[in-house]
C-alpha positions as CSV (number, residue, x, y, z in Angstrom):
1,M,-115.4,56.5,48.8
2,A,-117.5,59.5,47.9
3,T,-120.5,60.3,49.9
4,Q,-123.7,61.9,48.6
5,D,-124.5,65.4,49.9
6,I,-127.8,65.6,51.8
7,D,-129.7,68.9,51.7
8,P,-130.6,69.7,55.3
9,D,-133.6,71.6,54.2
10,V,-135.0,68.6,52.4
11,T,-134.3,66.4,55.4
12,T,-135.9,68.9,57.8
13,G,-138.9,69.1,55.5
14,E,-139.4,65.3,55.3
15,T,-139.1,65.1,59.1
16,D,-141.6,67.9,59.6
17,T,-144.0,66.3,57.2
18,S,-143.7,62.9,58.8
19,L,-144.3,64.3,62.3
20,R,-147.2,66.4,61.1
21,M,-148.9,63.5,59.4
22,R,-148.5,61.3,62.5
23,A,-149.9,64.1,64.7
24,A,-152.7,64.8,62.2
25,E,-153.7,61.1,62.3
26,A,-153.7,61.2,66.1
27,I,-155.8,64.3,66.3
28,A,-158.1,62.9,63.6
29,V,-158.7,59.9,65.7
30,G,-159.2,62.2,68.7
31,I,-161.9,64.2,66.7
32,G,-163.5,60.9,65.6
33,L,-163.7,59.6,69.2
34,F,-164.9,63.0,70.4
35,V,-167.7,62.9,67.8
36,F,-168.5,59.3,68.4
37,Y,-168.6,59.8,72.2
38,T,-170.8,62.9,72.1
39,S,-173.1,61.2,69.5
40,F,-173.6,58.2,71.7
41,F,-173.7,59.7,75.2
42,G,-174.9,63.2,74.3
43,A,-173.1,66.6,73.9
44,F,-171.3,68.4,76.8
45,E,-172.6,71.7,78.2
46,T,-173.1,74.2,75.4
47,L,-169.9,76.3,75.5
48,I,-167.8,73.3,76.6
49,Q,-168.9,71.3,73.6
50,R,-168.3,74.1,71.1
51,A,-165.1,75.5,72.5
52,S,-163.5,72.0,72.8
53,F,-164.5,71.3,69.2
54,V,-163.1,74.6,67.9
55,G,-159.8,73.9,69.7
56,L,-159.6,70.4,68.2
57,I,-160.3,71.5,64.6
58,V,-157.9,74.4,64.8
59,I,-155.1,72.0,65.8
60,M,-156.0,69.7,63.0
61,A,-156.2,72.6,60.5
62,V,-152.7,73.9,61.2
63,L,-151.4,70.3,60.8
64,L,-153.1,69.7,57.5
65,Y,-152.6,73.2,56.1
66,P,-149.3,74.4,57.5
67,T,-147.6,77.7,56.9
68,G,-144.7,77.8,54.5
69,Q,-144.8,74.1,53.6
70,G,-141.9,73.3,51.3
71,K,-140.3,76.7,51.7
72,R,-137.0,77.5,53.3
73,W,-138.7,79.6,55.9
74,R,-140.8,76.6,57.1
75,A,-139.2,76.9,60.6
76,L,-140.8,80.3,61.0
77,G,-144.0,78.8,59.7
78,I,-143.9,76.2,62.5
79,V,-143.7,79.0,65.1
80,V,-146.6,80.8,63.4
81,D,-148.7,77.7,63.4
82,L,-147.9,76.9,67.0
83,A,-148.8,80.5,68.0
84,M,-152.1,80.2,66.1
85,A,-153.1,76.9,67.7
86,G,-151.9,78.1,71.2
87,W,-154.0,81.3,71.0
88,V,-157.2,79.4,70.1
89,I,-156.5,76.7,72.7
90,A,-156.1,79.5,75.3
91,S,-159.4,81.0,74.3
92,A,-161.1,77.7,74.4
93,V,-159.8,76.9,77.9
94,Y,-160.8,80.3,79.0
95,V,-164.3,79.9,77.8
96,V,-164.6,76.3,79.2
97,A,-163.3,77.5,82.6
98,N,-165.8,80.5,82.6
99,F,-168.8,79.0,80.8
100,E,-171.2,79.4,83.8
101,R,-170.2,83.0,84.3
102,I,-170.6,83.7,80.6
103,M,-174.0,82.1,80.2
104,V,-175.5,83.2,83.6
105,D,-173.9,86.6,84.4
106,L,-173.5,87.9,80.8
107,P,-170.2,89.7,81.8
108,F,-169.0,92.9,80.2
109,A,-166.0,92.5,78.0
110,E,-162.5,93.5,79.2
111,P,-159.3,94.0,77.3
112,V,-158.2,90.3,77.7
113,D,-161.5,89.2,76.2
114,A,-161.0,91.5,73.2
115,W,-157.5,90.1,72.7
116,L,-158.6,86.5,72.9
117,G,-161.7,87.0,70.9
118,F,-160.3,88.9,68.0
119,G,-157.1,86.9,68.0
120,T,-159.2,83.7,67.7
121,L,-161.3,85.3,64.9
122,I,-158.1,86.2,62.9
123,V,-156.9,82.6,63.3
124,I,-160.2,81.2,62.1
125,L,-160.3,83.6,59.1
126,E,-156.7,82.6,58.1
127,L,-157.5,78.9,58.3
128,A,-160.7,79.6,56.3
129,R,-158.4,81.1,53.6
130,R,-156.2,78.0,53.7
131,T,-159.0,75.5,53.5
132,A,-161.4,77.3,51.1
133,S,-160.4,80.6,49.5
134,L,-159.6,84.2,50.1
135,V,-163.1,85.2,49.2
136,F,-164.7,83.8,52.3
137,P,-162.6,85.5,55.0
138,I,-162.8,88.8,53.1
139,I,-166.7,88.6,53.2
140,V,-166.7,87.7,56.9
141,G,-164.0,90.3,57.8
142,G,-166.0,92.9,55.8
143,M,-169.1,92.2,57.8
144,V,-167.1,92.6,61.1
145,A,-165.7,95.9,59.8
146,Y,-169.2,97.0,58.9
147,A,-170.3,96.4,62.5
148,F,-167.5,98.7,63.6
149,F,-167.9,101.5,61.0
150,G,-171.4,101.1,59.7
151,D,-172.5,104.2,61.6
152,A,-170.4,106.3,59.1
153,I,-172.6,105.0,56.2
154,P,-175.6,107.3,55.4
155,G,-179.0,106.1,54.5
156,A,-180.8,102.8,55.1
157,L,-177.6,100.7,55.1
158,G,-176.1,102.6,58.0
159,H,-176.5,101.7,61.7
160,R,-176.0,103.2,65.1
161,G,-172.5,101.8,65.6
162,F,-170.9,99.5,68.2
163,D,-167.7,99.7,70.1
164,I,-165.0,97.0,70.4
165,Y,-166.2,95.8,73.8
166,Y,-169.8,95.3,72.8
167,I,-168.8,93.4,69.6
168,T,-166.4,91.3,71.8
169,E,-169.3,90.4,74.0
170,V,-171.2,89.2,70.9
171,I,-168.3,87.4,69.3
172,F,-166.5,85.9,72.3
173,L,-168.6,86.2,75.5
174,S,-171.8,84.7,74.3
175,D,-173.2,81.7,72.3
176,R,-173.9,83.9,69.3
177,G,-170.4,84.3,67.8
178,L,-167.4,82.0,67.8
179,W,-169.3,79.5,69.9
180,G,-172.7,80.0,68.2
181,M,-175.5,77.8,66.8
182,L,-173.7,76.8,63.6
183,V,-170.7,75.6,65.7
184,S,-173.1,73.5,67.7
185,I,-174.4,71.9,64.5
186,A,-170.8,71.3,63.2
187,S,-169.7,69.7,66.4
188,T,-172.7,67.3,66.7
189,T,-175.0,66.3,63.9
190,L,-172.9,67.4,61.0
191,A,-169.7,65.9,62.3
192,A,-171.5,62.7,63.0
193,F,-172.7,62.3,59.5
194,I,-169.4,63.3,57.9
195,L,-167.8,60.6,60.0
196,F,-170.6,58.2,59.0
197,G,-169.9,59.0,55.3
198,A,-166.2,58.6,55.6
199,L,-166.6,55.2,57.2
200,L,-169.1,54.2,54.5
201,L,-166.9,55.1,51.6
202,H,-163.8,53.5,53.1
203,T,-165.4,50.2,53.9
204,G,-166.6,49.4,50.4
205,A,-169.3,51.9,49.4
206,G,-167.0,53.7,46.9
207,Q,-166.4,50.7,44.7
208,T,-170.0,49.5,45.1
209,F,-171.4,52.8,44.0
210,F,-169.2,52.9,40.9
211,D,-170.0,49.3,40.0
212,L,-173.8,49.8,40.3
213,S,-173.6,53.0,38.3
214,A,-171.7,51.1,35.5
215,R,-174.4,48.4,35.5
216,A,-177.2,50.9,35.5
217,G,-176.1,53.2,32.7
218,G,-173.0,51.9,31.0
219,A,-174.7,49.8,28.3
220,S,-176.9,52.6,26.9
221,P,-176.1,55.5,24.5
222,G,-173.7,57.9,26.3
223,G,-173.1,55.2,28.8
224,A,-169.8,56.6,30.2
225,A,-171.5,59.9,30.8
226,K,-174.4,58.2,32.5
227,I,-172.0,56.3,34.7
228,A,-170.4,59.6,35.8
229,T,-173.9,61.1,36.5
230,I,-175.1,58.2,38.7
231,A,-171.7,57.6,40.4
232,S,-171.1,61.3,41.1
233,G,-174.6,61.7,42.5
234,L,-174.2,58.8,44.9
235,F,-170.7,59.9,45.9
236,G,-171.8,63.5,46.3
237,S,-174.8,62.7,48.4
238,I,-172.4,61.2,50.9
239,S,-169.2,63.2,50.6
240,G,-170.9,66.6,50.8
241,S,-168.3,68.4,48.6
242,S,-168.6,68.9,44.8
243,V,-164.8,69.7,44.4
244,A,-163.8,66.6,46.5
245,N,-166.3,64.6,44.5
246,I,-164.8,65.6,41.2
247,A,-161.3,64.9,42.4
248,T,-162.3,61.3,43.3
249,T,-164.9,60.1,40.8
250,G,-163.7,62.4,38.1
251,N,-160.3,60.7,38.0
252,F,-162.2,57.5,36.9
253,T,-165.1,58.8,34.9
254,I,-163.5,61.6,32.8
255,P,-160.7,59.4,31.4
256,L,-163.3,56.7,30.7
257,M,-165.4,59.2,28.6
258,K,-162.3,60.4,26.8
259,R,-161.3,56.9,26.0
260,L,-164.6,56.4,24.3
261,R,-163.9,59.6,22.2
262,Y,-166.3,61.9,24.1
263,P,-165.2,65.5,23.6
264,A,-163.0,66.5,26.6
265,P,-165.1,69.6,27.4
266,F,-168.3,67.5,27.5
267,A,-166.6,64.9,29.7
268,G,-165.5,67.7,32.1
269,G,-169.0,69.3,32.1
270,V,-170.7,66.0,32.9
271,E,-168.6,65.4,35.9
272,A,-168.9,69.0,37.2
273,V,-172.7,69.2,37.0
274,A,-173.2,65.6,38.3
275,S,-170.9,66.2,41.3
276,T,-172.6,69.5,42.1
277,G,-176.0,67.8,42.2
278,G,-174.7,65.7,45.0
279,Q,-174.9,68.8,47.2
280,L,-178.7,68.9,46.7
281,A,-179.4,65.2,47.2
282,P,-180.2,63.7,50.6
283,P,-178.9,62.6,53.1
284,I,-176.1,65.0,53.6
285,M,-176.8,67.7,50.9
286,G,-173.3,69.3,51.1
287,T,-173.8,69.4,54.9
288,A,-176.3,72.2,54.4
289,A,-179.3,70.1,55.4
290,F,-178.3,70.1,59.0
291,V,-177.7,73.9,59.0
292,M,-181.0,74.5,57.2
293,A,-182.9,72.4,59.8
294,E,-181.5,74.6,62.6
295,L,-182.0,77.9,60.8
296,V,-185.6,77.1,59.7
297,G,-186.5,75.3,63.0
298,V,-187.7,72.0,61.6
299,N,-186.5,68.4,62.0
300,Y,-183.6,67.3,59.8
301,W,-185.6,64.4,58.4
302,T,-188.2,66.8,57.2
303,I,-185.5,68.6,55.2
304,A,-184.2,65.4,53.8
305,A,-187.8,64.3,52.7
306,V,-188.6,67.6,51.2
307,A,-185.4,67.7,49.2
308,F,-185.9,64.2,47.6
309,M,-188.2,65.1,44.7
310,P,-186.3,68.2,43.6
311,A,-183.0,66.1,43.6
312,F,-184.7,63.4,41.6
313,L,-185.9,66.1,39.0
314,F,-182.4,67.6,38.9
315,Y,-180.8,64.2,38.0
316,L,-183.7,63.4,35.6
317,G,-182.9,66.6,33.8
318,V,-179.2,65.9,33.6
319,F,-179.7,62.3,32.6
320,T,-182.2,63.2,29.9
321,T,-179.9,66.0,28.5
322,I,-177.0,63.5,28.3
323,H,-179.2,60.9,26.7
324,L,-180.5,63.2,24.0
325,I,-177.1,64.6,23.2
326,A,-175.7,61.0,23.1
327,K,-178.4,59.9,20.7
328,R,-177.9,62.9,18.4
329,T,-174.1,62.8,18.4
330,S,-173.7,59.0,18.6
331,L,-171.7,59.0,21.8
332,G,-170.7,55.4,22.5
333,Q,-171.7,53.1,25.2
334,V,-169.3,51.2,27.4
335,D,-168.4,47.8,26.1
336,A,-170.0,44.9,27.9
337,T,-166.6,43.3,28.6
338,D,-165.6,46.5,30.5
339,L,-168.7,46.4,32.8
340,P,-168.6,44.6,36.1
341,D,-171.0,41.7,36.4
342,W,-173.8,41.8,38.9
343,K,-172.0,39.4,41.2
344,A,-169.0,41.7,41.4
345,A,-171.2,44.8,41.8
346,L,-173.1,43.2,44.7
347,N,-170.1,41.7,46.4
348,W,-171.3,40.8,49.9
349,Q,-168.2,42.0,51.7
350,R,-168.5,45.5,50.3
351,L,-172.3,45.6,50.4
352,A,-172.6,44.5,54.1
353,P,-171.3,47.7,55.6
354,I,-173.7,49.7,53.4
355,L,-176.7,47.7,54.5
356,A,-175.6,47.6,58.1
357,G,-175.1,51.4,58.1
358,I,-178.6,51.9,56.6
359,A,-180.1,49.5,59.2
360,G,-178.4,51.4,62.0
361,L,-179.9,54.7,60.7
362,A,-183.3,53.0,60.3
363,W,-183.1,51.7,63.9
364,G,-182.4,55.2,65.2
365,I,-185.2,56.8,63.3
366,W,-187.6,54.0,64.4
367,N,-186.7,54.6,68.0
368,G,-187.1,58.3,67.7
369,N,-183.5,58.9,68.7
370,S,-181.6,62.2,68.2
371,I,-179.9,62.7,64.8
372,Q,-176.5,62.3,66.4
373,L,-177.4,59.0,68.1
374,T,-179.0,57.8,64.9
375,A,-175.8,58.5,63.0
376,C,-173.8,56.7,65.7
377,F,-176.0,53.6,65.3
378,G,-175.2,53.8,61.6
379,M,-171.4,54.0,62.3
380,I,-171.6,51.1,64.7
381,G,-173.3,49.0,62.1
382,I,-170.7,49.9,59.5
383,I,-167.8,49.1,61.8
384,V,-169.2,45.7,62.9
385,A,-170.2,44.6,59.4
386,Y,-166.9,45.6,58.0
387,S,-164.9,43.9,60.7
388,V,-166.9,40.6,60.4
389,G,-166.6,40.7,56.6
390,T,-162.9,41.3,56.7
391,L,-162.1,38.6,59.2
392,A,-164.4,36.1,57.4
393,S,-162.5,36.7,54.1
394,G,-159.1,36.1,55.7
395,G,-158.2,39.6,56.7
396,T,-156.6,40.6,60.0
397,W,-157.4,43.0,62.8
398,S,-154.5,45.1,61.5
399,D,-156.2,45.4,58.1
400,I,-159.4,46.6,59.9
401,A,-157.5,49.1,62.0
402,R,-155.7,50.6,58.9
403,T,-159.0,51.0,57.1
404,L,-160.8,52.6,60.0
405,L,-157.8,54.9,60.7
406,R,-158.0,56.1,57.1
407,A,-161.7,56.6,57.5
408,F,-161.3,58.6,60.7
409,R,-158.5,60.7,59.2
410,D,-160.6,61.6,56.1
411,G,-163.7,62.1,58.3
412,G,-161.6,64.4,60.6
413,K,-160.3,66.3,57.6
414,G,-163.9,66.8,56.4
415,V,-165.0,67.9,59.8
416,V,-162.1,70.4,59.9
417,I,-162.9,72.1,56.7
418,V,-166.7,72.4,57.3
419,G,-166.1,73.3,61.0
420,I,-163.7,76.1,60.3
421,L,-166.0,77.6,57.7
422,L,-169.1,77.4,59.9
423,V,-167.3,79.0,62.8
424,A,-166.5,81.9,60.5
425,A,-170.0,81.9,59.0
426,Q,-171.5,82.0,62.5
427,V,-169.6,85.3,63.2
428,F,-171.0,86.6,59.9
429,V,-174.5,85.7,61.0
430,A,-174.0,87.3,64.4
431,M,-172.9,90.5,62.7
432,V,-175.8,90.5,60.3
433,N,-178.2,90.1,63.3
434,L,-176.4,92.7,65.3
435,T,-176.4,95.4,62.6
436,G,-179.7,94.7,61.0
437,V,-178.3,94.7,57.5
438,G,-180.5,91.8,56.4
439,I,-183.6,94.0,57.0
440,A,-182.1,96.8,55.1
441,V,-181.2,94.6,52.1
442,T,-184.7,93.0,52.2
443,S,-186.3,96.5,51.9
444,Q,-184.0,97.5,49.0
445,I,-184.7,94.3,47.0
446,I,-188.5,94.5,47.6
447,G,-188.4,98.2,46.5
448,V,-186.5,97.4,43.3
449,A,-188.8,94.5,42.4
450,G,-192.0,96.4,43.2
451,G,-193.4,93.5,45.3
452,N,-193.6,91.2,42.3
453,I,-192.8,87.7,43.6
454,W,-191.3,86.5,40.3
455,A,-189.1,89.6,40.0
456,I,-187.9,89.2,43.6
457,A,-187.2,85.5,42.9
458,S,-185.2,86.4,39.8
459,I,-183.2,89.0,41.6
460,M,-182.6,86.6,44.5
461,A,-181.4,83.9,42.1
462,V,-178.8,86.2,40.5
463,V,-177.7,87.5,44.0
464,C,-177.3,84.0,45.3
465,L,-175.2,82.9,42.3
466,I,-172.9,85.9,42.7
467,A,-172.6,85.8,46.5
468,G,-171.8,82.1,46.5
469,M,-169.0,82.1,43.9
470,G,-165.8,80.6,45.2
471,L,-167.3,79.3,48.4
472,P,-168.1,75.7,49.5
473,T,-171.8,74.9,49.5
474,S,-172.4,75.1,53.2
475,A,-170.6,78.4,53.6
476,A,-172.3,79.9,50.6
477,Y,-175.7,78.8,51.8
478,V,-175.2,80.3,55.3
479,L,-174.0,83.6,54.0
480,V,-176.7,84.0,51.4
481,A,-179.5,82.7,53.6
482,A,-178.6,85.0,56.5
483,V,-179.0,88.2,54.4
484,F,-181.3,87.3,51.5
485,A,-183.7,84.6,52.7
486,P,-186.0,87.1,54.6
487,V,-186.7,88.8,51.3
488,L,-188.8,85.9,50.0
489,I,-190.1,84.9,53.4
490,Q,-191.7,88.4,53.8
491,Q,-193.7,87.7,50.6
492,G,-195.5,84.9,52.5
493,L,-193.5,81.9,51.1
494,D,-192.8,78.9,53.3
495,P,-189.4,79.2,55.0
496,V,-188.4,75.7,54.0
497,M,-189.1,76.5,50.3
498,V,-187.2,79.7,50.5
499,H,-184.1,78.1,52.1
500,L,-184.1,75.3,49.6
501,F,-184.4,77.9,46.8
502,V,-181.4,79.7,48.3
503,L,-179.4,76.4,48.7
504,Y,-179.9,75.5,45.0
505,Y,-178.5,78.7,43.7
506,A,-175.7,78.8,46.3
507,A,-174.7,75.2,45.2
508,L,-174.9,76.1,41.5
509,S,-172.6,79.0,42.0
510,V,-169.6,76.5,42.0
511,I,-170.3,75.8,38.3
512,T,-171.3,79.4,37.4
513,P,-168.7,81.5,35.5
514,P,-166.5,83.3,36.1
515,V,-165.6,81.9,39.6
516,C,-166.6,78.3,38.9
517,V,-164.4,76.3,41.2
518,A,-165.9,72.9,40.3
519,V,-165.4,73.6,36.5
520,F,-161.7,74.5,37.1
521,V,-161.0,71.2,38.8
522,S,-163.0,69.2,36.2
523,S,-161.2,71.0,33.3
524,T,-157.8,70.2,34.8
525,I,-158.6,66.5,34.9
526,A,-160.2,66.6,31.4
527,Q,-157.2,68.7,30.0
528,A,-159.6,71.0,28.3
529,P,-160.0,74.8,28.3
530,W,-162.2,75.8,31.3
531,T,-164.3,78.1,29.2
532,R,-165.5,75.2,27.0
533,V,-166.0,73.0,30.0
534,A,-168.1,75.8,31.6
535,R,-170.2,76.1,28.4
536,D,-171.0,72.4,28.4
537,T,-171.6,72.4,32.2
538,L,-174.2,75.2,31.8
539,R,-175.9,73.3,29.0
540,L,-176.1,70.1,31.0
541,G,-177.1,71.9,34.2
542,G,-179.7,74.1,32.6
543,V,-182.5,72.2,34.5
544,G,-180.8,73.0,37.8
545,Y,-181.0,76.7,37.2
546,A,-184.7,76.6,36.3
547,L,-185.8,74.1,38.9
548,P,-186.0,76.4,42.0
549,M,-188.5,78.5,40.2
550,L,-190.8,75.4,40.2
551,F,-190.8,75.5,44.0
552,I,-192.7,78.8,43.8
553,A,-195.1,77.6,41.1
554,Y,-195.6,74.2,42.6
555,P,-195.1,74.0,46.4
556,G,-196.3,70.3,46.1
557,L,-192.7,69.5,44.9
558,L,-191.7,70.2,48.5
559,L,-194.5,67.9,49.8
560,Q,-196.9,70.8,50.6
561,G,-200.6,71.0,49.9
562,G,-201.9,67.4,50.2
563,P,-201.7,64.3,47.9
564,E,-203.3,65.9,44.8
565,A,-201.0,69.0,44.9
566,I,-198.0,66.7,45.3
567,A,-199.1,64.5,42.4
568,H,-199.8,67.5,40.2
569,A,-196.4,69.0,41.1
570,A,-194.6,65.8,40.3
571,F,-196.4,65.4,37.0
572,S,-195.8,69.0,35.9
573,G,-192.2,69.0,37.2
574,I,-191.3,65.9,35.1
575,V,-192.8,67.6,32.0
576,F,-191.0,70.8,32.7
577,V,-187.7,69.2,33.4
578,I,-187.8,67.0,30.2
579,S,-188.7,70.0,28.1
580,V,-185.9,72.1,29.5
581,A,-183.5,69.1,28.9
582,A,-184.6,68.9,25.3
583,L,-184.0,72.7,24.9
584,S,-180.6,72.4,26.5
585,A,-179.7,69.4,24.3
586,N,-180.8,71.3,21.1
587,Q,-183.3,68.5,20.4
588,Q,-185.0,69.3,17.1
589,V,-188.4,68.2,15.9
590,A,-189.1,67.4,12.2
591,V,-192.3,69.4,11.9
592,L,-190.7,72.4,13.5
593,R,-187.1,72.0,12.4
594,Y,-186.3,75.7,12.7
595,A,-188.6,76.5,15.7
596,S,-187.9,73.6,17.9
597,A,-186.5,75.8,20.7
598,L,-189.8,77.8,20.8
599,L,-191.7,74.5,21.0
600,W,-189.7,73.3,24.1
601,I,-190.1,76.8,25.7
602,A,-193.9,76.7,25.1
603,V,-194.1,73.2,26.7
604,A,-192.1,74.4,29.8
605,V,-194.3,77.5,30.1
606,L,-197.5,75.4,29.9
607,A,-196.1,73.1,32.6
608,L,-195.7,76.1,34.9
609,L,-199.3,77.3,34.5
610,P,-201.7,76.3,37.3
611,G,-204.3,73.6,36.8
612,W,-204.2,70.0,35.4
613,T,-205.4,71.1,31.9
614,A,-202.3,73.1,31.0
615,S,-200.0,70.3,32.4
616,I,-201.8,67.6,30.4
617,I,-201.7,69.6,27.2
618,A,-197.9,70.2,27.8
619,A,-197.4,66.4,28.3
620,V,-199.3,65.6,25.1
621,I,-197.2,68.1,23.1
622,L,-194.1,66.7,24.7
623,I,-194.8,63.1,23.8
624,A,-195.9,64.1,20.2
625,A,-192.7,66.1,19.7
626,F,-190.5,63.1,20.7
627,R,-192.2,60.9,18.2
628,W,-190.8,62.8,15.3
629,P,-187.2,63.8,16.0
630,A,-185.3,65.4,13.1
631,P,-181.9,63.8,12.2
632,L,-179.0,66.2,12.7
633,P,-175.4,66.2,11.7
634,K,-173.1,64.8,14.4
635,A,-171.9,67.7,16.5
636,A,-171.5,67.9,20.3
C-alpha cells in the first residue's frame, strides 16, 4: 500500500507553531496575572516592576512575532529569537539584582553595561519593527545616533556631544531610558485598562455594542454607515487601536454597507474615520490618555473628562456628514427585519459584565483608589458577572476558563504591542531631553511663525500629521509631544490643551495620505482603491482636522473658564462642526446654489469669533440654510 510523503519542513513548522502558541498563551496568562496582581496589591519597586515587565513582553513578542515564520530557515530564526529573549532577560535580571545600587549610587557605566544596554535597545527596536513598522525604530535609532554625533552638526541643532558610557548611563543605568516613566505607565495603568478592555469585549460587550449601534442608527438614512460610526466609536474607545478596530468591526460593517449598494470607497472611508475617532474618545483614547496624564502631570480622570466634549463633537461631525450625504444620494437604511430587537440587544447575560465592570470602576473612583486598583475592581466585576451569567444559562467552568483565557491572551498581546513601543518611545524621549533638541526645534518654529499663535498652530498641525504617519497612536503622540508640544506651551497655552491638540493630529495621521495605515486596511476589506477610500475618508473626517483649532479659540471645550465659557464653547462648537460637516458633504442651499460652500465657510468663521453675538448669528444662518436645501443629482 502506497504511503503519502510528508514534508518534514511542514511538520516542523506545524510543531513550532503549536508550541509557540501554547507558550504564548502561558506567557499571556502570566502577564495578565502580573498586571492583575500589581494592580490589586500595588507595583513592585520602580526598576523591579519595569524590568520584569520588559522581560515578560519581550518573551511574548518573540513568540507572537517570530523570525522566519513559514521559511525554510525557521530553525535559525528560533536561535535568533532565543538569543534576543535571553539578552533582554539577562539585562532585566541584572537591573533587578542591582536596582538599589543603580538608584542610590548612580554608578558609572562599564563595558558590560554598554553591551547589555545597547543590545537590549536593538532587540526592542527590532520588535518594534515587527509589531508596528520600520518607521518607528528608524526614528528612535536616529535620535540615539543624534545623541552620539550631534556635536558634528553646526548651528542651533548641534549639541556638545556625549560618549557611549554617558549615554549608557541614561539608557540603561537610570530610570530615564529603557526603564523610564513611559515603561512604568505601560506596566501599571495602561496594562490594567488594556486587560480590562479585553475582558469586556470577550465577555459580551462586542456583540452588545454592535446590536445597540444597529438599533440606534440602522433605521435612518445611511443606516449602515451610521451603525459603523457608532459601533466603531464604541469599540475604538475600548480597544485603543484604529487598525485593530477596522480589522474587527470593519469585517461586519463594510460588507453590510456594500450589500446595501453603498459605494465601496465610501464604505471603507466611513469605517476608517470612525475607527480613528475611537483613539480620541474616553476612556482609553488609544492608550494615550494614561501617557498624557503622566507627561502633563494631571490626574487621568481629568484627561478623560476634558476629552469628552471634543470626542462628542468629532462624532457629531462624522455622523452629520454621513447623514447629509445619505439624504442627498439616497443611501439606503437597514431593513427592519435585519435589525436586532431591543430584547436581543439588551441580553442580560451579555449586558451584566458591562454593567458590573462599570460598577467596579465607579466603586474605585468613589473610594479614591489608584487608577490601577480602580481598573482591577472593574476586572473583578466583569469576571464575576460573566461567570455567574454563564453558569446560570447552563454553561460550564470550562466555558468560562476558555473565554477568560482568550481575553487574557488578547489583552497580553495588546500589552505587548503598546509596551514595546513605549519602551522605545521612552528612549526617544530620554535622548530628546539629553540633547535639548526640543528647545532648538521650538525656537526654529517660533522664528518661522513670527510668534503668531495661529501660524504656530498651523505649522504644528502639519508637523504632527507628518511625524505621526505610519505609527500607532500612542507612539506617534509621544514622539510628537516630546519635541513639538513645548512650542505651543511657550505661547502661554494650557499644557492639557496643547497635548490634546497634538494627540488629535497624531491620531489623524493614520488616515492622512500618503502613509495612511488605517485607510490601507479599510480599502483591503472594502476591495476598493486606497486612493478613493482616502478621498472619502478625508471628506468624512474633515471635522476632525478642524476641531483642534477650536481648542485655541474656545478653551471652554476643554472645561476651562467657568460655566458660561463652557456653555459658549459647546454652543459655538456645535455650530462650527455642523457647518464644516455641511461643507464636507457638499450640502447646497437653494438661495445660494453656486456659493453654498462660501456660506458654510462664513458660518464656521463666525462660530470661531469671540462673543455670543457672532455665535448666535452663525446659528441663525445655519438653521435658515438647512430650511431650504437644493435638490441635487444622486452622486456620492
